[in-house]
N, C-alpha and C positions, 0 to 999 in steps of 0.2 A: 760178816754175812749172817752169822748165827743170830745176832740181835735184830738184824733187819727182818729175817724170816719170823723171828719171834714177835716183832712189832706188828707185822701184818697178820700173824696168827691171832694175836690178841684182838685185833680189830674184827676179824672174821668171826671169832668165837663170842665176842661181846656184841649181842644184838643191839643194845641201846647205842653203843659207840658206833657200830656200823651204820645204823639208821641216822645217827647224828652227823657222821661224816658225809653220808650220801646227801642229806638235806642241806648241809652247809655248802656242798658243791653247787647246789641250785640257788643259793642266796644271791650271788652277784647277778645271775640271770634274772631272778625275780625283781631285784632292786632296779636294774636297768630297764627291764621291759615295761614295768608299771610306770616308772617315772617318765621315760621317753615317749611312750604312747600317749600319755596324758597331755604332752606339749609337742606332739610330733609336728603339727602344722597349724599353729593357732592363727597365723596371719592369712592362711589360705581359706579360713572359714569366717572371715570378718563380715561376710554378707549376712551372717546370722546374728550379728551384733545389732540390736534394735536401737535405732536413732529416730527420734520424732522430728518432723519438719513442719513448721507453722508458717504459712505464706500469708502475710497481711499486706503485701504490696498492692498498690493501686496503679493501674496503667495510666500513662499520660500521653500527650501529643508532642512529638518532637520532629521539627522540620516537616510538618504536614502528615506524619505517619504515626501509627499507634506504637508506643514504646512500652513494653512490659518485660522488664528484666526478671522480675520474680517468676512470672509464668515460664519464661525461657529456662530459668534455673531449675524449676520444678520438673519441667519436661526433660531436661538433661539428666536430672537425678533419677528419674524413672527408668532411664536406660543404663544407669550406673549401678552395678551390683557389687561394689567394693564394700559397702556397708548395708545393713538392713534398714532402708529408709521407710519410714511410716509417715504419711502425709495426713495430719490430723489438725484439729482446732487447738487454740491456745489452752483452753480449759482441759481438754483431754490430755494434752502433752504434759501439763503441770501435774495432773493427777497420776499419769503414768510414771513420771520421774519420782514422785513421792511413794508410789507403790512398787518401786523397783522394776517396773515394766520396761522403762527406757533408761539407757545409760546417759544419753545426751539429748538436749533439745536445741535444734537449730531454728532460729527465728528470723524471718525476712520481714523487716519493718515496712509500714505502709508507705513511707516516703523513699523507698529504695530506688524505684525508677525515676522519681522526681529529682532526687539528688544526682542521679546519673546524668541528667540533662544540664546540670549546672557546671559542667566541666569547662565550658567556654565563657561562663558568666564572670562578673566582677568579683563575686564572693562565692567560689565553688564550695560545695558541701560534700563531705565524705559519705560514701555508701557504707553504712554500718550493718555488718552481718553478725548477729548475736548468737552465742551458743552457751548453754548452761549444762554443767556436768555434776554428777554425784560421785566425787572422787573416792569416798570411802566404800562405795559399792564395789569398785574394782579399779585399781590405779592403772593397770595396763589398758583396760577399756577406755579410761580417760585419756591416756596417751594416744591410743588409736583414734579416738574421736577428735582429739586436737589436730592430729595429722590430717584427718579427713576434712575438718573445718578449714585448715590452712590451705589444703588443695582446692577446696571449694572457693575460698576467697581468691586464690590465684586464678582460677578459671573465670570468676566474675571480673577480675581485673583485666584479664586478656580480652574477654568479650566486650567490655565497655570501651577499652582502649581501641579495639579493632573497629567497633561501631563509630567511635569518635574519629578515628583515622580515615575511615571510608567517607564520613560526612565532610571532613576537611578536604579529602582528595576530590570529592565532588565539587566543592566550592572552588578549589584551585583549578580544576578542569574548566568550570564555568568561567572563572576569571581569565584563564588562558584563552578560551574561545572569545571572550570579550576583548582581550588584548589583540587577538588576531584580527577580529572584525574592526577594532579601533585602528589597528595598524593599516589595514587595507583602506579604511576611510581616510586616515591621515595621508596615505600615499595619494589617494584620489585628490585630497585637498591640496597636496603639494603639486600634483600635476595640474590641478585647476588653478593653483596660484601662479604656476608658470604661464599657463594659457592666459590667465587674467592679467598678469604682468605684461605679456606680449600685446594683448588686446588694449590694455590701458596705455601702453606706449603709443600704439596707433591712435587710440582715442585722444590722448593729450595732444598728439601732433595735429589730429583733426580739429580738436578744440581750439588750438592756437590758430590754425588756419581759419576755423569758423569765426574766431574773434576778429581776425583781420577782415574776413569777408563781410561779417555783419557790420563792422565799422563802416566799410564802404557802402554796404547795403543800406545802412541807416541814413546815408546822405543821398542815395540815388534811387530809393525804392518808389515804385508807382503802383497804383492799384491794378490788380489782375483779376477781373471778374469772370474770366473764362471758366475757372473751376466751378464756381457756383452755377454757371449756366449748364455745365455738364451734369452737375448734381441734379438740377431741375429736370434735365432730359432723362436722366436715369430714373428719377422718381416717376416720371410719366410712364416709362417702360415697366417699372415695378407695378404701378397701378393697373396697367393693362394685363400683366401676367396674373395678378391676384384676382382680377375680375374673371379671368378664364378659370382659375383654380376654384373660385367661389361657385362658379356655375357647374362644376363637376362634383361637388360634395354630395349632392342628392343621389347621384348614380352610385357613388362609393358606399353610402349608407345603405342603399337598397341591396347592393350586391353582398355586403357583409351580413345583412339580416338573412338573406336567402342562404348564404353559406352556413350560418349558425343553425338555421332550421334543419338543413340537410345533414349537417354533422351530428346534431342531436338525434335524428332518426337513425343514422348509422350506429351511433353509440348504443342506443336503446336496443336495436336488433342484435348487436354483438354481445351485449350484456345478457340478453335472453339466451343466445346460443352458448355463451360461456357458462351460464347456470346449468345447462343440460349436459355439459361435458363430464361432470362427475358421475351422473347416472349412466352415461354411455360407457365410461371406463369400467365401472363396477359390473355392468351387464356383460360387456365383452370378456372381462376376467372370469366371471362365473361361467359363461358359455364355453370359454376355452378350457377351464378346469373340468367341467362336465364332459366335454367332448374327449378330453384326454382319458378320463376314467372309462368312458364307453369304449374307446379304441383299445385301451389296455385289456379290458375284459374280453373284447372280441378277438384280440390277438391270442389270449390264452385259450379261448374256445377254438380258434382256428388251429392252434398248435396241437389240440387234442383230437381233431377230426381224423388225422392219419391213423392214430391208435384205434379209434372207433371203427374206421373202415377196415383196417387190418384184422381186427378181432372178428368183425362180422363175416369177412371173407373166409377167415380160418374156420369160423363156426359153420359156414355154408359148406366148405370143402369137407369138413369132418362129417357133416350130416350126410353128404353124398357117399362118403366111405362107409358110413353106418348102413345106408340103404343097400349098397352093393354087397356088403358083407352080412346081410341079414341071415344067410344060411349058417353063419358061424355064431350067430347070436345065441342060438339054443345051447351050444356047447359052453359059451361064456356068459350065460345069463346071470351068474352070481356076480361076476365083475361088472356087467352092465347095470344090474340092480343097484350095486354099491355106487357106481358113477352117477346114475340118475338120481340117487338120493342126494348126492352132493349138489347136482344141478338144480334139483327141486328146491333145495334149501336157499339157493341164491336167486331164484326167480322173483321173489318179493322185492329184493334190493334193486334188481333190474327194472321192474315195473315202476317202483317209486322214483328211480332216477329219470326214467323216460318221461314220467308225468311232470316232474320238476323242470325237465328240459323244455317240454311243450309250454308250460306256464311261463317260463322265462322268455321263450321266443316271442310269445304274445305280448309280454310286457315291453320287450325291446321294440316290437313292431309299433306299439302305441307311442312309445317315447320317440322313435325315429320320426313318426308322422308329425308329432308336436314340434320336433326339432326342425323338420323341413319347412313347416309353416312359418316358424320364426325366421329361418334363413331367407325365405322368400320375401317376408316383410322387410328384413334388414337390407336385402339386395335392392328392393324397390326404393327404399329411403335413400340408400347410398347413391343410386343412379340419379335420383332427383337432385341430391346434393351436388353430385359431380357435374350435372348439367348447368348448375348455377355458378361454378367456379370461374368460368370465363368472364361473365359479367362482373363478378366480384373483383377479379384481378384488374379488369379494365377500369372499373370505377376507382379502385385504390390508386392505380397509376395516374389517372386524371387528377384525383385529389392530391397526390404527391406533387405533380407538376404545378397545379394551381397554388399549393402552399408555398412552393419555392418562388413562384412569380409574386405571390402576395408578400413574402418576406423581403424580396428585392425591392418591390414597390414601396413597402413601408419604410425600408431603410433609406431609399432615395427621398421619400416624403419627409421623414424626420430630419434628414440632412438639410433639405430645403427649408424646413421650418426653423432649423437652427440658424441658417444663414439669414433668413428673413428676420429672425429675432435680433441678430446682430445689427442688421440694417435699421430695424425699427428703433433699437436702442440709440443708434447713432443719430437717427432723425429726431428722436425725442430730445437728445442732448442738444442738438443743433437748434431745435425749436425753442428750447428753454433759453439758450444763449441769445437767440434772436429776440425772444420776448424781453430779456433783460436789457437789450440794446435799443428797444423802440421807445423807451421812456423819454429819451431826450430828443426823439425825432420831431415831435410837435413843436418843442421850443426852437429846434434848429430851423425848421421850415418857417416859423414865425419871424425868427431873426433874419432869415434869407429874404423874406418878403419886405421886411423893414429896410434891409440893406439895399434891396433893389430900388426902393424909393430914393435912398441916398445916392445910389448909382446914377439914377436919372438926373439928379441935381448936379452931378459931377461931370456929366457928358460934355457940358460946355467947356470945362477945364481941359478935357482930353484933346480938343481941337488945337489948343495952344501947343501941346507937346507932340503933335503929329510929326513935325520935322525932326525933333529929337529921336523919335522912334525910328525914323528912317535911317538916321546916322548910326544909331545903336545896332540896327540890324546889319548894316554893312560891316561894322566892327565884329559883330557876333559871327558872321560868316567867315571872317578871317581867323578868329580864335578857335572855331570848331575844328579847323584843320591844323592847328598848331601842334608842336612836339609835346607840350605839356598834356594836352587832351589825349593824344595817342598813348602817352605813358600811363595815364590814369586808366585808359581802356585795357591796356596790357595787364596792369595790376589787378583790375577787376576779373579778367579771364583767369589769371593765376589763382586768385582767391576762390573762384568758382570750382576750379579743378581740385584744390585742397579740400574744399567743402564736400565735394563729391566723394573723395577718398574717405573722409571721416564718417560721412553718412553710411557708406558701404560697410565700414568696420563696425559701426554702431548697429547696423542691421544684422550683421553676423553674430554679435554678442547677445542681441535680444531677439533671436529668431523664434523663441518659444512664447513670446508675449502676444497678447491679443490687441485688436484695433481699438484705440480710444477715439471713437468717432467724433466726439465733440471737439477735441483738441485738433484733430486732423482737419476738420471742416474749418475751424477758426484759422489754422495755419494757411489753408488754401486761400481763404479770403484775405488774410493779412499779406500773403505773398503777392496776390493780385494788386493790393494797394501799393506794395513795394515797387512794382513795375511802373505804376503811375507816378510815384514819387521820384523814381529814378529819372524819368523823363523831365519831371519838374526840376530835379536837381541839375540835370544837364542844361536845361534852359537857364536855371538860376546861376549855374557856374559861368555860363556865357555872359549872363547879365552883369555878373560881378566884374568882368573885364572892362566894362564900359558903364560909366555913370548915366548914360543916356538910354539904357535898354530896359528900365523898370516898367515902362508901359507895355512892352512885349510880354513881360512876366505876368503882369496883371491880366493881360488879354488871354494868355494861355490858361490861367486859372479860371477865368470866366468861361472860356470855351469848354473846359472840363466840366464846369457846373452845368453848362447848357447841354452837354452830352448826357449828363445824369438826368436832366429834366426831360430829355427826349424820350427816354424809356418810361419814366413815371407818368408823364402827361400826354404820351402818345402824339408828340409833335411831329409834323411832317418835315421832310428834308428841306423844303423851301423855307419853312419857318426857322429852322435851325440855321440855314445859310444866311437868312436876313439878320438874325441876331448876331452871328459872327461878323458879318460885314459891318453892322452898326458898331460893334466893339472895335473893329479895325479902324473905322473912321474916327472913333473917339481917341485912339492912340496918339494922333498927331497933336491933340490939345494937352497932352500930359508931359510935353517936353520940358516945360518950365519948372515942373515940380519933380524933376528926375531923381534928385538925391533922396528926398523924403519918401517918394513912392517906392523906390528901390529898397530902401531900408525896411519899409512895411512889408513888402513882398517877401523878402528874405526871412523876416521874423515869422510871418505866417507859415511859410514853407517849413522853417525849422521846427515850429511848434507842432505842425501836423506830422512831420517826420518823427519827432520825438514821441508823440502819442502812439504812432503806429509801431515804433520800435519797442516801446514799453509793453504793448499788447503781445507782440510777437515773442518777446523775451519770456513773458509769463506762460504763453502757450507752449513754447519749446521746452522751458524748464519743467512744466507739468508733464509734457510728453516724455522727457528723459527720465524723470523720477518715478513715473508710474510703472508698476510691474506688469501692467497689461497693455503698455503702449506698443504700437506696431510701427517701426521706423520705415516700413515700405511706403506708408502714406507721405511721410516727410521726404523720402527719396523722390516720390512722384512729384511732390510740390517743388522740390529742388530742380527736377528736370524741366518743369514748367517755367520756373524762375530762370533757369539757364537759357531756355528758348527765348524768354523775354529779354534777357541781357544781350543775347546774340542779336535779337531784333533791334535792341537799343544801339548796339555797336554799328549795325548796318544803317540804322536811322541817322546815327551821328555822321557816318560817312556821306550819307545822302543829304544831311541837313545843310551842308555848306551851300549846295546849289539851291536848296529850298529857301535858305535865308536870303540869298541874292534875289530870288524871285519875290520873297516877302518884302525885301527892301524896295524893290521896284513897285510893289503893290501898295506899300505904305503911303505912297504919295496920293493914293486914291482914298486913303482913310478919311481925310477931311470931308470929302464929298459924301462919305457914308455915315458921318457922325449924325447928320440930321435924321437919316433913316434909323440910326441906332437909338436916338432919343425916342423916336416913335416906338421902336421895338422894346425898349426898356419899360415904356409905359405898359405895353401889352404883357411884358414879363411880370411886372408888378401885379397886374390883374390876375395872370395865371397862377402866380405864387399864392395870392390870397385865396384863390379857389383851391389850390393844393393844400393850403393850411387847413381849410375846412374839411378835407378828406382824410387828414392824418388820423383822427380818432377811429375812423372805420378801419384804416390800416392796422392800428394797434389792436383793435378788437379781433381782426382776422388773425394776427400773430398769436394772440392769446388762445383763440380757438385751435390754431395749429398746434400750439404747445400741449393743450389738453388732449387733442385727438392723437397726437404722436405718443403721449404717455399711455393712453388706452391701448394703442397698437402695441407698444412695448410690453405692457402687462399681458395682453392677449397672447403674444408670441412667446413670452416667458412661460405662461401656463402650458402652451403647446409643447415647449421644450421640456418642461418638467414631466410631461406625460410621454415623451418620446421613448424613454428607457423602457417603460412598461409596454408600450406598443411594440418596440423591437423585441423585447423579451417574449411577449406573447407570440409574435410571428415566428421567432426562432424555435420556441417550444412546439408550436404547431408544425413547423417543417420537420423538426426532429422526430416527433411522434408519428407523423404520416410517413416519414422515411423509414422508421423502424417497422411500421405496419406494412409498407410496400415490400421491404426486404423479407418479410415472413410469408407473403402471399404465395411465392413459388413452393415453399415447403408445405403450406396448407393445401395448395392445389394438388401437389404430388401425393400427399397423404390421402386426400379424398379419392384421388384416382386409384391408388392402391387398394383403398377400402372397397371401392366400387368393383375392381377386378376380383378381389377376394370374395366379395359377396356374390358376384355372378358365378364364380367357380363353385361356391357352396350350393347355389341354387341349381346349377347344371348337374351337380352330382347327387342332388336330393332324390331324383327319380331312381337312379341305380341303387341308392341306399334303401329306398322304400321297397324296390323290387327284391333286393337281396333279403331283407328282413321278412318279406312275404313268403319267399321260397323257404327260408329257414322255418317259419311258422308252419307252412304246409308239410315240410319234411318231418318235422317233429310230431305233427298231428298224425301223419301216417305211421310214423314209428310207434307213437303211443297206441294207435289202433291195432297194430300188429302184436303188441306185447301180450295182450290177453290170450291170443292164439298160441303164442310161444309157451306161456305159462300153462295153458290147458294141455298142450301136447306133452310138456315135460311131466305134468301130473299123471297123465294117462300112461306114459312110459313107466313112471315110478310105480303106478298101481298094478299093472300087469305086464310082466316081461313077455307073456305069450303074445301080446299085441305090439311087440317091438317094431316089426316091419311096417305095420300101418302107421304107428306113431312117428316112426322115422320119416316116412314119406311126408306126413303133415309138417314135421319140423323142417324138412328140407324145403318144402314149398314156402313156408313162412320165412325161412332164412334167405331163400332166393329173392322173395319180395323185399325183405329188409335190405339185402345186399344191393338190389336195384335202386333203392331209395338213398343209399349212403352217398353216392356221387353228387346227387342233388343237394343233400345236406351239406356236404363239404364245399360244393361250389357256392351255395348261398352264404355259408359262414365266411368263405374267402372274400366274396364280394362285399359282404357287410363290413369285414375288417378293413378292406381296401377303401371303401367309401368313408368309413369313420376316420381312417388315417388322413385322407384328403381333407375331411372336414376339420380335423385337429390342426393340420398344417395351415389351412386357410385362416382359421381362427387365431393361430399363433402369429401369423403375419399381420392380421388385423389388430391383434392385441399389441404387437410391437409398434404399430403406427399410431395407436390411440394417444399415447403421451405427447407425440409430436403435434397431433391434431389439437389436443387440449391446450398445449403450450402456445401453439399458434393463435388459437382463439383467444386465450388470455392476453397474449401480447397485442393482438388486434384490438381487443376491448380496451386495454390500457392506453394504447396509442390513440384510439378514437376518443377516449375520455380526455386525454391531454389536448387533442385537436379541438374538441368542443369547449374545454376550459379556456384555451387560448382565444378561440373565436368569440366566446362570451365576453372575455376581457376586452377584445378588440371592439366588439359591438358596444360595450359600455363607454369606450373612449370616443366613438364616432361623433356623438352629439357635441362633446367638448371640441373635437376637431372642427366640426362644421361651424360652431360658434366662434372658435378662434380664427378660422379663415375669414368669416364674415367681419369680425372685428379688424382683422388684418387688412381686409379690402377697404373697410371704412376708414381706417387710420391712414392707409396709403393715399386715399383721396384727399384727406385733410393735409397729409404730408406734401402731396403734389401742389396743392393750393398754396401752402405756406412757403414752399421752395420757390415757387414762381414769384411770390412777394419778396423772398430773401434775395433773389437774383438781382434785384434793383437796390440792395442795401449792403453792399460789400465795402463801403468806405470805412467801417469801423476797424478794419484790419491794420490800418497804418500805425495805430498807437502800439500795437504789439511788437513792432520792429525794434523800438527803443528798449523794451523789456528784454528782447532776445539779445541785443547787443550788451546790455548790462550783465545779463546772465552769463554770456560767453566770456566777459571779462573776469567774472568771479570764478568760473570754471578754469580758465587759463591760469589765474593767480594761484589756485589750489592744486594744480596738476602735480607740482613737485611733491607736496605732502602725500597725495594719493599714490604716486609711484614709490615713495619711500615706505609708506605703510604696506603696500603690496609686496615689496621686497622682504620686509620683516615677516609678513605672513608666510611667504614662500619658504624662507629659511626656517622659521619655526615649525611649519608643517613637516619639512624634511627631517628635522631633528626628532619631532614627535613620532613620525612614522618609523624611523630607525629604532628609536628606543622601545616603542610598543612592539615592533616585530621581534626585537631581541628578547624582550620579556616573554612574548608568546612562544618563540622557539625554545626558550629555556624551559618553560612549563611543558611544552609538547615533548621535549626530549627526556623529561623526568618521568620514570615509570611510576604510575599511581594506580596500581591494580590491587586485587584482593590479597596477593602474596605480599605486597609491600605493607598493606594494612596489618596483615598477620605478623610481619616483622616488627611493626610498631608495637603491637600488642605483646608479642613474646620475642624480644630481640635475641634472646639466648636460648640455646637448646642443650639440655643436659644429656650427654652421651655417656653411657655406662659400659666400660670395657672390663670384663671379668678376667683377672689373672688366674683365678680359680673359681669354681662354681659350687655353691652349697645349696642343694635343692630346697631344704626347708629347715625349720627350727630344730627338728629332731636330729638331723645330720649335724647341725651346728653344736648341739649339746652332747652328742654321742661321745666325743673324745673325753669330755669331762666326766660324764656319767659312767662310762665304761671303766675308767681308771678308778673312780670313787667306789664303784660297786666291787671291784676286785680287792681294793684295800679293806672295805667293810667285810667282805668275805673272809679275808685273812684274819681280821680282828675277831670275828665271830668264831672262826675255827679254833683259834687259840684260847677263846673263853671256854669252849666245850671239850677240847682235846687235852688229855692229861700229859702235859708237855714234859714234866719232871719225872714221870714214872719210867723206870728202866725195864726193858723186857727180860733182862738177865742181870741179876745182881752181881754176877761175877764179870760182867763185861767191862771193857775199858771205856774211858771217856770218848775216845775216837769212835769206837763201835756204837756207843750210845748216840754220839753226834750223827753218825751216818744213818742210824735207824730212824731218828727223828727227821733228818733232812730228806730222806727218801720218801717218807709219808707226806711231808710238807710239799715236796716237789710234785709228787703225783697229784695231790689235792689241788695245788695252785694251777698246774697245767690243765687239769680237768675243769676247774672253774673257768679258765680262760677259753677253752674250746667250747664248753657248753654255752657260755655267755655270747661268744662271737657267732656261733651257729644259730642260736635262738634269735639274735637280732637280725641276722641275714634273712631268716624266715619272716621276721616282722616287717621287713622292707628296707633295711639298711643296705646301701649299695656303695661299698668302698671302691675307690679308684685303683688301689693296689692291694690285692687280696693277701699276698705273702707278708707284706709289711703290716697289714692289719692283724694277722694272727701272731706274728713275731712280737709286735708291741704288746698285745694282750698277755702273752706268755711272760715277757720280761717284766712288766709291771706287777703281774701276779706273783712271780718268784721274788722280786725285790721286796714287795709288801709282805709276803709270807715270811721271809727270813728276818726282816726288821722286827715284825711283831713277835716272831718266835724268840728272837734274842731278848726283847723286852720282857716277854712272859717268862722265859727261862731264867733270866738274870734277876728279875725283880718280882716275879710272881704276879700277884694281883695289882700291886702298885705299878708294875711294868705294863700291865694291860691298861691301867688308867692312863699312863703316859701315851700308850698307843692311841687311846681315844682322844687325848689332847692333840696329838699329832694329826689325827683325822680332822679335828676342828680347825687347826691351823691351815691345813691344806684346802679346806672348803673355801677360804677367802684368798689364800696365797698362791694357789696353783694357776690362777688366771683362766679358769675354765668358762666363766660367764662374761664378765665385763673386761675390757682391756686394762692391763696393769697400769697404764698411764693415768687412768682416772680413778684408780683404787688407792686406798689409804697407804701412807708411806710405810707403815709398819709391815704391811703385807708385801710391799715392794722390797723391803729389806730382807725378808725371809724367803722371797720367791725363788732365788737361785738355789736354795739348799733343800728344796722339797722334791721328793721323788715324783709326785703327780705333775709337777711343772713339766717334766720331760716326757712323761707318758702322754700328757695332753698334746704337746707339740708333735710327738711321733704319731699319735692317732690322727691328728688333723692332716698330716702329710699322707698317711695311709688312706684315709677316707675321702678327703676332698682335694688333696694336693695343695700346691701353693706355697709350701714351706721349703721345698727343695730336698734332694737326697742327702745333701750335706747335713742339714738340720736333723733329718731322720737318723743318720748314722751317729751323729754326736749325741742325740738323745738316747739312742739304744746303748751307746757307750757309757753314758752317765748312769743309766738304769743298771747296766751290768756292774758298774762300780759300786752302786748302792747294794746290789745283790751280793757281791763278793765281800763288801764291808760287813753286811749283815751275817754272812756265813762265818767270817773270821771272828766277829764278836760273839756269835752263838757258840762256836767251838771253844773260844777262850772262856766264856762263862760256864760252859758245861765242864770244862777241866777244873775250874775253881770250885764249882758246886760238888763235883765228885770228890775232890780233896777234902772239902768241908763236910762231906757225907750229908749233903742237903738234897740228894735225889730221893725219889720215892721208890719204895721196894716194888719188886715185880708182882708180889702176891697181894698188893693193896687193892687192886681192882677186883680180885677174886673175893676178898673179904667184903668189899662193898656190895658185890653182887649177892653174896651169901646172906648178908643182912637184909637186902631187898627181898630175897627169896623167903626168908623167915617171916618177914612181915606179910 
């Protein structure tokens, strides 16, 4: 203990040593605080690290939108404060990097956005983001810049990927919608295919039946001219109707002109009214605002009249008290004098205020007069306007009703024009067909005339066959009722029923098609010819049963020709009868040539029948293939055919009896042959005359075709203008309807305006009266003020005249008090009248927008009406011209149809064409059904597949979150096992340990470690004295360093462990360095420095040992700082565990004990070797320093 006290005594008494020890205690603190504060949070201030950004990117168009990745990147960087971004030009950036102003340059090239759009192209290009660094300027800055650039590149990748994903999603959604639409369409196709297949089955059945029916029809058809006759009758009716329509166009044009003129005047008036609504709105607003201000001022004035009346009353009462107490005035003259002085000082203010009040009341009176004059004018104008609303409402109602009637009439007219156009087109087509058929008429009539001469020469031959005719007729009567004939009739009826079913199905399938008038007209004519040929065929079939009936066939053909000549030549019934009788008489002479004549007749009938069938086939095929064909016409023709066939069946049943009668009459033929020969002579003459008239007929047909074409063109022009006419009429009706719906609002607003104006006008008299009373009261008040002032001045001048002055004051105040109620009443009336004015004007102002809106809508609707009427007026001349053309064309049409009525024979050739076409249709029905079945199955598969694809796309989520997932599929989640706030906390364990070791080294450099405080002390005492000082200094270093860093901002998780670790590393370092210094002196201190350098790299205080040199990894477990660093890390930021802390403290304790043992052993050796320093060495050194 003696040496321990001696050691401390030497330190206390040696000032230099004491100062050195004290300073050395601060060395670890200074080392740690300066180093840690310099790097406390370098990454937290990276926003101060200057980085230049050069944006050279040029925006491009991508999928119709502007795409500028560079601009977006710069915009995001301006919101990013992780680095100090500076947005400069390329030249400025390069200069800044060379001048050490910027650590890094980030360059966005000009093709940055363009390359981003190549992601889906055949050769996509990378988006290059360039950055330049000056590594020698600061390597850590370069590392930070690299990390920032990589993060920037990652954000660009995410943004571009997200944009691309969104674009792809949009396309996928569009494709999905297309698949869905296609699936629905395919389903409709499938359903349509089923319907088509069903219809085609019915159609093919009908076609087969049609084929059978037309085959029979081809052999039995006869002419049926009844349809053409109906057409001619209808044309006459059409002509009559168009004549009536043409006669009414003048009235229509005149009415439209009058309507346009009236609508123009209405529109002009409404535009004038609409132009004044702005002035009316502004004026009413100003009037309302001004009235509100007047009312507010009068209300304030009215609110102050009570105070004025109360004050005057109090003043009057006080004056009376002064008068009654005048005997006491003498005693209190001093007080009165003082009070009158104050009163006198305020009389000037009172007089000024009363004058201002009088002036203000006069100004109010003038303003109210002006205001009431304006209200009177407004009320008068509103009354006049209100009186006109009834007429306006009535006129608009009539206009609305008329426009609706006009719209309905125009709609009916345009519908009629459309139907007339369809009829005109049909007539034109029929006329063209007729024109094309008249070319051979002249030749046919000439040939007929020539054949008539031949017929006349053959009449003699007919007499010889008359008996054969009679025999043939008897046989024909028998065959007409035979089983074979009845079977053919039943087959014909079955075919007609099948044909009806097929035509009905065809009408259902082609319901949307339009009428093909030319084909339907031709089919009617051909079917008429069919009926004639059926009769011929019936006669012919009967003829074929007997070789002796050829003359009857020839006779029937000649009779048919005679019937045709009857209409064209206007022959009388007697002439026709004579011709037929003559032919009948000729029949008896043809018996000898039965076989040849029968063959010729059959050949002629077959040729005519084939020609008719060819024409009917072409017409029917055209009708079925045309998308605009109307099967209803064919169905009508079928019904006519059916009627003819039924009539045929009936005629066949009755023919038996007729043939018997014919046979009985054939015996009379011979006698009539002579008359026939004379008749044929007349026939030849008539045919020659007919042949001369054929050119006129052809010319008439040509005129008919030209006229019908003009009619068709005229009606087409009318139809093309129908939409404009309908649109104008609809616009007119809509505008007038809108106008009519606003009239009640307009009328109500005008009525309210009128009522408000009348109220304002009625209250004007009260307002003027109130302001007059106010003006009179204020004038009287102003007149009395001088008296008051004079009395007060007299009172103030001589208190001896108090009684007299008080009387005058009392008199003046009584007068003033008497006038105050009048003033108050006038102000109240003025305020009440002004309030009513303001209320009325507010109501008026609230209705003005409705008035202005109604007038504007009225003006707009009237303008639309006028526009529509002008459009209608412009179309009327076209309408009149079209009707005139239509009427003219209908006349020509009627003339042509009358001519056509006698020319229906050309239909027969179409029957053969119909039969051939039916054969082809029936032969291809199987292919049609097979193809339809494939279409149905394919559409079903297509619909299912498309719907499946559409459902898959719909069920796939394609939203912004999914695009974000494409752009950034992974998310980095950081879970901290332990938390290190900043770089200072991370380096603190290393720096604290290193600072305490450095402190121990510096202490042992300066402290005389080998000097003994007592030369007679033992080695153990010497050891204890040195260890005591070293322990105190080490513990002091640890406490000072730890406390200072706590003050600097270090926040350990475990405070006790923090201090324990600092004390243990300080003691271990102190004893190790003391041993080296004691045992080896200065070389030992050098070894301590070497040990310090080894621990700089081997303690693992900065970088992980796994990435450190193998040499340092080899010495790492044997260094004291290794364990102090681990213990400090657990104490400051946790994460290492209490076991690691305990083991580290244990190892440090082991180093400390080892250092103590080695120190003790070395001191024993040194003491034996007498290598210690004497106790008075320090005193000698101090004495030398003192001498110097």
